C-alpha positions in Angstrom: 0.0 0.0 0.0 2.8 2.4 0.8 4.3 1.7 -2.6 1.0 2.6 -4.3 0.8 5.8 -2.3 4.3 6.8 -3.5 3.8 5.9 -7.1 0.5 7.7 -7.5 1.8 11.2 -6.6 4.9 10.6 -8.7 2.9 9.7 -11.8 0.7 12.7 -11.2 3.7 15.0 -11.0 5.1 13.5 -14.2 1.8 14.1 -16.0 1.5 17.6 -14.6 5.1 18.4 -15.8 4.3 16.9 -19.2 1.2 19.0 -19.6 3.1 22.2 -18.6 5.6 21.5 -21.4 2.7 21.0 -23.8 1.2 24.3 -22.7 4.5 26.0 -23.2 4.8 24.5 -26.7 1.3 25.5 -27.7 1.9 29.0 -26.4 5.0 29.5 -28.4 3.3 28.1 -31.5 0.4 30.5 -30.9 2.8 33.5 -30.7 4.5 32.5 -33.9 1.1 32.1 -35.6 0.0 35.4 -34.2 3.1 37.1 -35.8 2.2 35.4 -39.1 -1.4 36.6 -38.8 -0.2 40.2 -38.3 2.3 40.0 -41.2 -0.1 38.5 -43.7 -3.0 40.7 -42.5 -1.0 43.8 -42.9 -0.7 43.1 -46.7 -4.4 43.0 -47.3 -5.0 46.8 -47.4 -2.2 47.3 -49.9 -3.3 44.5 -52.1 -6.9 45.8 -52.1 -5.7 49.3 -52.9 -3.7 48.0 -55.8 -6.7 46.0 -57.0 -9.0 49.0 -56.8 -6.5 51.2 -58.6 -6.2 48.6 -61.4 -9.9 48.2 -61.8 -10.3 52.0 -62.1 -7.4 52.4 -64.6 -8.1 54.0 -67.9 -6.0 54.2 -71.1 -3.2 56.7 -70.9 -3.9 60.1 -72.5 -1.4 61.7 -74.9 -0.3 64.1 -72.1 0.7 61.1 -70.0 3.0 59.7 -72.6 6.0 61.2 -70.9 5.2 59.8 -67.5 7.7 57.6 -65.7 7.4 54.0 -66.9 6.3 51.6 -64.2 4.7 54.2 -61.9 1.8 55.5 -64.0 -1.7 54.4 -63.0 -3.1 54.5 -66.5 -3.2 51.6 -69.0 -0.3 52.1 -71.4 -0.2 50.3 -74.8 3.2 49.6 -76.3 3.6 48.5 -79.9 6.7 46.4 -80.6 8.2 43.8 -82.8 8.5 40.2 -81.7 12.1 39.1 -81.3 11.4 35.4 -80.4 8.3 33.2 -79.9 8.7 29.6 -78.8 7.3 26.8 -76.7 8.8 26.7 -73.2 8.3 25.3 -69.7 7.3 27.6 -66.8 7.4 27.1 -63.0 8.5 24.2 -60.9 5.9 21.9 -62.4 7.1 22.6 -66.0 3.8 24.0 -67.3 3.7 24.3 -71.1 3.6 28.0 -72.2 4.3 30.0 -75.3 7.1 32.4 -74.4 7.5 35.7 -76.3 10.3 38.3 -76.2 10.1 41.7 -77.8 12.8 43.4 -79.8 14.6 46.3 -78.0 14.2 49.1 -77.3 11.0 48.5 -75.4 10.0 50.4 -72.2 9.5 48.5 -69.0 7.7 46.3 -68.1 7.0 45.3 -71.7 10.8 44.5 -72.1 10.4 41.4 -70.0 9.5 38.0 -71.6 5.9 37.0 -71.2 4.1 33.7 -71.3 1.0 33.0 -73.4 -1.2 30.0 -73.2 0.4 27.2 -75.2 -3.0 26.3 -76.8 -4.3 29.9 -77.1 -5.1 31.7 -80.3 -2.1 34.0 -80.1 0.3 31.0 -79.8 -0.7 30.2 -83.4 -0.5 33.8 -84.6 2.5 35.4 -83.0 5.7 34.9 -85.0 9.2 36.4 -84.8 9.2 39.7 -86.8 5.5 40.2 -86.3 4.1 43.2 -84.5 2.1 43.0 -81.2 0.5 45.5 -78.8 1.3 45.0 -75.1 -0.8 46.8 -72.5 0.9 47.5 -69.2 -0.1 49.1 -65.8 2.5 50.3 -63.4 5.0 47.4 -63.5 2.5 44.8 -64.6 2.0 43.3 -68.1 -1.8 43.3 -68.5 -2.5 41.9 -72.0 -1.2 41.2 -75.5 -3.0 41.9 -78.8 -2.3 41.1 -82.4 -4.9 42.2 -84.9 -8.3 41.4 -83.4 -7.0 38.7 -81.0 -6.0 39.4 -77.5 -5.0 37.5 -74.3 -4.9 38.6 -70.7 -1.7 37.8 -69.0 -1.5 36.2 -65.5 -0.3 38.0 -62.3 -2.8 40.9 -62.4 -3.6 42.6 -59.0 -6.9 40.8 -58.5 -6.1 38.2 -55.8 -6.5 40.3 -52.6 -9.0 37.9 -51.2 -6.4 35.1 -51.2 -4.5 37.1 -48.6 -7.7 37.3 -46.6 -7.9 33.5 -46.8 -4.3 33.1 -45.6 -5.0 35.5 -42.7 -8.1 33.5 -41.7 -6.0 30.3 -41.6 -3.4 32.0 -39.4 -5.9 33.6 -37.1 -8.0 30.5 -36.6 -5.0 28.3 -36.0 -3.6 30.9 -33.6 -6.9 30.7 -31.6 -6.8 27.0 -31.6 -3.1 27.0 -30.4 -4.0 29.2 -27.4 -7.0 27.2 -26.6 -4.8 24.1 -26.6 -2.3 25.9 -24.4 -5.1 26.8 -21.9 -6.4 23.2 -21.9 -2.9 21.8 -21.2 -2.3 24.3 -18.4 -5.7 23.3 -16.9 -4.9 19.6 -17.1 -1.5 20.3 -15.4 -3.3 22.0 -12.5 -5.7 19.1 -12.2 -2.9 16.6 -12.1 -1.0 18.7 -9.6 -4.0 19.0 -7.2 -5.4 15.5 -7.7 -8.6 16.7 -9.3 -10.3 14.7 -12.1 -9.1 15.5 -15.6 -11.5 16.2 -18.5 -10.6 14.1 -21.6 -9.0 16.0 -24.5 -11.1 16.8 -27.6 -9.7 15.0 -30.6 -8.2 16.9 -33.5 -8.0 14.7 -36.5 -6.9 15.3 -40.1 -10.4 16.2 -41.2 -10.6 19.2 -38.9 -7.1 20.3 -39.8 -7.7 20.2 -43.5 -11.0 22.0 -43.1 -9.3 24.8 -41.3 -6.8 25.2 -44.1 -8.9 24.4 -47.1 -12.2 26.2 -46.3 -10.8 29.8 -46.1 -9.0 29.3 -49.5 -12.1 27.9 -51.2 -14.3 30.7 -49.9 -11.7 33.2 -50.9 -11.6 31.9 -54.5 -15.4 31.8 -54.5 -15.6 35.4 -53.4 -12.8 36.4 -55.9 -15.0 35.2 -58.8 -18.1 37.1 -57.6 -16.9 40.4 -56.0 -14.1 42.9 -56.1 -11.8 44.5 -53.6 -13.2 45.2 -50.1 -16.6 43.6 -50.9 -14.8 40.3 -51.8 -12.7 40.6 -48.6 -15.7 41.2 -46.4 -17.7 38.4 -48.0 -14.8 36.0 -47.6 -14.8 36.6 -43.8 -18.6 36.5 -43.6 -19.1 33.3 -45.5 -16.2 31.6 -43.8 -17.5 32.6 -40.3 -21.0 31.3 -41.1 -19.5 27.9 -42.0 -16.5 27.6 -39.7 -17.9 28.5 -36.3 -21.0 26.1 -36.5 -18.8 23.4 -38.0 -16.1 23.7 -35.3 -18.7 23.8 -32.5 -20.5 20.7 -33.9 -17.2 18.8 -34.2 -16.2 19.7 -30.6 -19.6 18.6 -29.3 -19.5 15.4 -31.4 -16.1 14.4 -29.9 -17.1 15.2 -26.4 -20.3 13.2 -26.6 -18.3 10.2 -27.6 
């Protein structure tokens, strides 16, 4: 009996110490995620401002022709001769593209090579020595035209809601990390004082993926329907309407088990 009385407090102290370390780990993770949330969230305003400026841009007037290239807010059209046009691979996945380079001198950003769709109409029309029109905005290549055929280039400032989705991921995981830290600290106190310990709530892959995937899906959905601040607000609203009830239901389901 004396042996049992000695082993029981020792095991409780071990579990209490283990839970304190878990609480510390969750707290540190929460602080890191909080920093990421702040960093990513601080980019949203600038991204939306760029998107609104781009959506409101108009073709450059003659008086703006002398403006500094790469800083003007109007849509500038540059006419140039094609230096080379060839099939190429783009990105780490080696996506097939049709890469075009223009003959110098060409003002920035039209002087950079640009990639067209490998199966697009322009890929069959653009040839070396031909003439194309490239539309630019600030330091962004917007579109390419030859004759009556045009193609919009990727990388336009219209993905601000994706930053909102990333921020939601960071914010929600930050909250979960601090909740986990609180739970570990509470269990440590229970072990130290001999009180009964409430079982943990399970956190499986399904919940983890929903926290990561759901904000990005809603962000993409909002991106296709709205612009700028409206899309950002709808991303948060739709995500909250889904995430909070789903999380509450998952927690209750685990606890009822």
